[in-house]
GUKELUM-26273 format. One record per residue: x, y, z of N, C-alpha, C, O, CB in turn. Coordinates in steps of 0.1 Angstrom, whole numbers, plus 2048, in hexadecimal, padded with zeros to 3 digits. Glycine has a CB too. Layout:
# residues N
XYZXYZXYZXYZXYZ ...
//
This chain:
# residues 147
CE568EAA2CE1683A9CCD3680A9ACCA683AA3CE6679AA4 CD067BA8FCC267BA8ACBC66CA8ECC3662A8BCC167DA7A CB166CA92CAB65FA96CA5656A8AC9C65BA82C9F662A9F CAB64BA88CA8643A7DC9B63AA80C9C630A87CB563BA78 C8F63EA7BC83637A7FC82629A7AC7A621A7FC7663FA7A C8A625A71C8C618A6BC9060EA77C8A605A7BC97617A60 C9C613A7CCA260CA88C9660BA94C94600A99CB0614A8D C90614A96C85616AA1C7A60AA9EC76603AA7C7D626AA0 C7660AA91C6D600A8FC725F2A8FC6A5E9A93C67603A83 C7F5F0A8CC845E4A8DC875DEA9CC845D3AA0C905E4A84 C8C5E8AA3C8E5E5AB2C815E1AB9C805D7AC0C945F1AB9 C785EBAB6C6A5EBABCC645DDAB9C5F5D5AC1C605F7AB6 C645DAAACC5E5CDAA7C655C1AAEC5E5B8AB3C605CBA98 C715C1AAFC785B5AB5C745B4AC4C725A9AC9C875B7AB4 C735C0ACAC705C0AD9C605BBADBC5D5B4AE5C725D0ADE C585BEAD2C495BAAD2C4B5ABAD1C465A4ADAC3F5C1AC5 C525A5AC7C53597AC6C5858FAD3C53584AD7C5B595ABC C63595AD8C6A591AE3C60590AEFC5F585AF5C7759BAE6 C5959AAF2C4E59BAFDC45592AFBC4158CB05C485A8AFD C4058EAF0C35587AEDC3B577AF0C3456FAF7C3058BADE C47574AECC4C567AEDC51565AFCC4F55AB01C56564AE3 C5656EB01C5A56EB10C4F56AB1AC51563B23C6057CB14 C43570B17C3856EB1FC2E565B1BC23564B20C32579B22 C3255DB11C2B550B0EC1E553B07C1454CB0AC28548B19 C1E55EAFEC13561AF6C07568AFDBFB566AF9C0E555AF0 C0B570B07C00575B0FBF557EB06BEA580B09C0557EB1B BFA583AFBBF258DAF3BEB585AE9BE458BAE1BFC598AEC BED578AE7BE756FADDBEC571AD1BE4571AC8BDB56FADD BF9573ACFC01573AC3C00581ABDC06582AB2BFB569AB9 BFB58BAC1BF9599ABCC0459FABCC075A6AB2BF05A1AC4 C0D59EAC6C195A6AC6C245A0ABCC2D5A7AB7C1E5A8AD6 C22593AB9C2C58EAB0C28593AA0C30594A97C2D57DAB2 C1C594A9EC17599A90C1B5A6A90C215AAA86C07596A8C C165B1A9BC1A5BEA9AC295C2A98C2D5CBA92C155C4AA5 C305B9AA0C3F5BBAA0C455B8A93C4E5BEA8EC465B3AAD C405ADA8DC445A8A7EC405B7A75C485BCA6EC39598A78 C335BBA77C315C7A6EC3A5D2A70C3D5D9A66C235CDA70 C3F5D6A7CC495E0A80C565DBA79C5D5E3A72C4B5E1A92 C5A5D1A7AC655CCA75C675CDA66C715D1A60C675BFA7A C5B5C7A5FC5B5C9A51C5B5D6A4CC625D9A43C505C4A4B C535E1A53C535EEA50C615F4A51C665FAA48C495F4A5A C685F1A5BC755F6A5EC805F2A53C885FAA4FC7A5F2A6C C7F5E4A50C885DEA46C855E5A39C8F5E9A32C875CFA46 C785E6A34C755EFA28C7B5FBA28C835FFA1FC675F1A28 C79602A32C7D60FA32C8B60FA32C90619A2BC79617A3D C94608A38CA2606A37CA7603A29CB1608A25CA55FDA41 CA05FBA22CA25F7A15CA3601A0CCAC602A04C995EFA12 C98609A0CC95614A02C99622A08C9662CA02C866159FF CA1622A14CA662FA1AC9B63AA1CC9E646A1BCAF634A10 C8F635A21C8463DA22C7B639A30C72630A2FC7C63DA15 C7D640A3BC7863CA47C6963FA47C6263AA50C7F641A53 C65649A3EC5764CA3EC4F640A37C4463DA3BC5565AA36 C55639A2DC4F62EA26C4F623A31C4561BA31C5762AA19 C59620A3AC59617A43C4E617A4DC4860CA51C64619A49 C4B624A51C40628A5CC34624A57C2C61DA5DC3F638A60 C31628A49C24626A44C22618A41C17613A43C2262EA38 C2B610A3CC2B602A3AC265FCA49C1C5F6A4AC395FDA34 C2E5FEA51C2D5F8A5FC1E5FBA65C185F2A6BC385FEA68 C1A609A63C0C60DA68C03604A5EBFC5FDA64C0961FA67 C03604A52BF95FFA4BBF85EFA4DBEE5E9A4CBFC603A3C C035E9A4FC045DBA53BFC5D8A5FBF45CFA60C125D6A56 BFF5E0A6ABFA5DFA77BEA5E1A76BE35D9A7CC015EAA81 BE55EBA70BD85EEA6DBD05E2A67BC65DDA6DBD85FAA63 BD75DDA5BBD05D1A54BD05C5A5EBC75BDA5EBD85CCA46 BDA5C4A66BD95B7A6FBCF5BBA79BC65B2A7BBE75B2A76 BCE5C6A7FBC45C9A8ABB55C9A84BAC5C6A8CBC75D7A8F BB25CDA78BA65CDA71BA15C0A6EB965BDA70BA75D5A65 BAB5B8A66BA75ACA60BAD5A0A67BA6598A6CBAB5ADA51 BBB5A0A67BC2594A6ABC158FA77BC2582A7ABCF595A66 BBE599A82BBB595A90BB058BA91BB2580A97BB85A0A98 BA558FA8CB99585A8EB9B576A87B9456CA8CB8C58CA88 BA4576A7DBA8569A77BB1563A7FBAF557A81BAF56BA6A BBB569A85BC6562A8DBBF55DA9ABC2552A9FBD356DA92 BB5568AA0BB0561AABBA6555AABBA454CAB3BAA56BAB3 B9F556A9FB9754AA9CB9F53DA9BB9A533A9FB9054DA8E BAA53DA95BB3533A94BB952DAA0BBB521AA1BBD538A8D BBB536AA8BC1531AB6BB652DABFBB9524AC8BCA53DABE BAA531ABFBA052DAC8B96522AC2B8C51EAC8B9853AACE B9851EAB7B90515AAEB94505AB4B9B4FDAAEB96518A9D B8F501ABFB904F6AC4B824F0ACBB794F7AD0B9C4F6ACD B824E2AC9B734DEAD0B784D5ADCB834CFADCB684D4AC4 B6F4D6AE6B724CEAF3B724BFAEFB684BAAEAB664D1AFF B7C4B8AF2B7B4A9AF1B7C4A3B00B874A5B07B864A4AE7 B7149DB04B71498B11B7E48FB14B81487B0BB63491B13 B8348EB1EB8F488B23B8D482B31B85486B39B9A491B21 B96478B35B95471B42B8746EB46B7F468B3EB9B47BB4C B82471B52B7846CB56B6A472B4EB5F46CB4EB7946DB66 B6C47EB49B60485B42B5B47CB37B4F47BB34B64493B3C B66475B30B6346DB24B5C461B27B57459B1EB6E46AB1C B5A45EB34B52452B39B43454B39B3C44BB37B5744EB48 B4045FB3AB31463B3CB2B460B2FB2F464B25B2E473B3F B1F458B30B19452B24B1D446B1EB17441B15B1A45BB19 B28440B24B2E433B20B26429B27B2242AB32B3D432B23 B2541DB20B1F412B26B29408B2CB33405B26B1640BB1B B26402B37B2E3F9B3EB263EDB43B1A3EDB42B34400B48 B2F3E2B49B293D7B4EB2D3D6B5DB393D6B61B2C3CBB46 B233D5B66B243D1B73B2B3C5B77B273BAB74B193D0B78 B373C8B7EB3E3BAB82B3D3B6B90B3D3ABB94B4E3BCB80 B3A3C2B97B383BDBA6B2B3C6BA8B2A3D2BA3B473C1BB3 B203C1BAFB133C6BB1B143D5BB6B1D3D9BBEB0D3BDBBB B0B3DDBB1B0D3EBBB2AFF3EFBBAAF43EEBB4B0F3F3BA4 AFF3F5BC6AF33F8BCDAF7405BD3B0240ABD2AEE3EDBD8 AEA40CBD9AEB41ABDCAF641CBE9AFE426BE9ADD41EBE0 AF5414BF2AFF416BFEB0A40BBFDB12408C06AF7416C0D B0A405BF1B153FABEFB1C3FBBE2B1A3F2BD9B0E3EBBF0 B25405BE0B2C405BD4B333F8BCEB393F0BD5B3540EBD5 B313F8BC2B363ECBBCB3F3F1BB0B433FDBAFB2B3E2BB8 B413E7BA6B4A3E9B9BB433E7B8EB393DFB8CB563E0B9C B483EFB84B443ECB77B503EEB6DB5A3F5B70B363F5B73 B4E3E7B61B5A3E6B58B553F0B4CB4B3EDB46B5D3D6B54 B5C3FAB4AB5A404B3FB67403B36B72404B3BB57414B45 B64400B28B6E3FDB20B783F2B25B753E6B25B7540AB1E B843F6B29B8C3EAB2EB8F3EDB3EB983E7B44B9B3E8B24 B883F6B43B8B3FAB52B813F7B5BB763FAB59B8E408B54 B863F2B68B7C3F1B73B7A3FDB7BB84404B7FB803E7B7C B6D402B7CB6B40EB85B6440CB90B5C402B90B65419B7F B64413B9AB5B413BA7B5041ABA2B50425B9BB6141ABB4 B43414BA6B3741ABA1B2B419BACB2A40FBB3B32414B92 B23423BABB16424BB3B0B427BAAB0D42BB9EB18430BBF AFF425BAFAF442ABA6AF2438BA5AF543FBAFAE7424BA9 AEE43FB9AAEF44DB99AE1451BA1AD744ABA2AF0453B88 AE245EBA7AD7463BAFACA462BA8AC8467B9CADA471BB3 AC045DBAFAB345ABA9AB144FBA0AA744EB98AB0465BA3 ABC446BA0ABB439B99ABA42DBA1AC242ABAAAC6437B90 AAE426B9DAAB41ABA6AB6410BA4ABB40FB99A9E414BA3 ABB408BAFAC33FFBAEAC03F3BB6AB43F2BB9ACF403BB1 AC73EABB9AD43E8BB5AD63E2BA6ACC3DDBA0ADA3DFBBE AE33E2BA1AE73DBB95AEF3D0B98AFA3D1B9EAEE3E3B8A AEA3C5B93AF03B8B95AFC3B6B8CAFD3BCB81AE63ACB92 B053ADB8FB103A9B86B0B3A5B78B0239DB77B1939DB8E B123AAB6EB0D3A7B61B023B1B59AFE3AFB4EB08399B63 AFF3BAB60AF43C4B5DAFD3CEB54B083D2B58AED3CBB6B AF73D3B48AFE3DEB40AF93ECB48AED3EEB4AAF93DDB30 B003F3B4AAFD401B50B0240CB48B0A409B3FB04402B5D AFE418B49B02424B42B0942EB4DB03430B57AF742AB3B B13433B4AB1B43DB53B1244AB52B1044FB47B2B440B4E B0D44EB5CB0645BB5DB0D467B63B09473B60AFB459B65 B17465B6AB2046FB6FB2B468B78B2C45DB7BB1747AB77 B34473B7BB4146FB83B41477B8FB3E483B8FB50471B7A B44470B9AB47476BA6B53474BADB5446ABB5B3D474BAF B5E47ABAAB6C476BAEB7146BBA5B7346EB99B6D472BBB B73460BAAB75453BA4B6B44BBA3B6D43FB9FB7E44DBA9 B6044FBA6B54444BA7B4B448B9CB48454B9AB4C444BB6 B4643FB93B3E441B89B2D440B8EB29436B95B42437B7E B26449B8AB18447B8CB10442B82B0D449B78B13452B90 B0B436B83B0542EB78AF542EB79AEF430B84B0B420B78 AF042BB6EAE0429B6EADF41DB63AD4418B61AD7438B6A 
//
């Protein structure tokens, strides 16, 4: 019995894709694209009844992907900028003191529409009386440090 390389390419390509999907993209989408190249080569080889052509096409597609496409795909997947959220987004925001804020006497400030526990930031003279506009300098747990 003669080994049909077209089927080998199809099955190997399918396995690469399944491994990538099963492990949640651990290879950064590489196995999906390489598996697709294998499957395209195998399908083309079956269509023209030429396993050599299938191997050449699969090899060429893999080399093109590794040489050129990989950088482009990686850049698309890693292109995101950090958007501060939660308490990180409060740093730099201005708020109004609602309850006196002193060094050993935490008070409260209103930032946006929320009331937060607050203390003066290290090295910042205090106290801040009710009605004073302050800026959030940092966050320590759920307590804002203001100046």
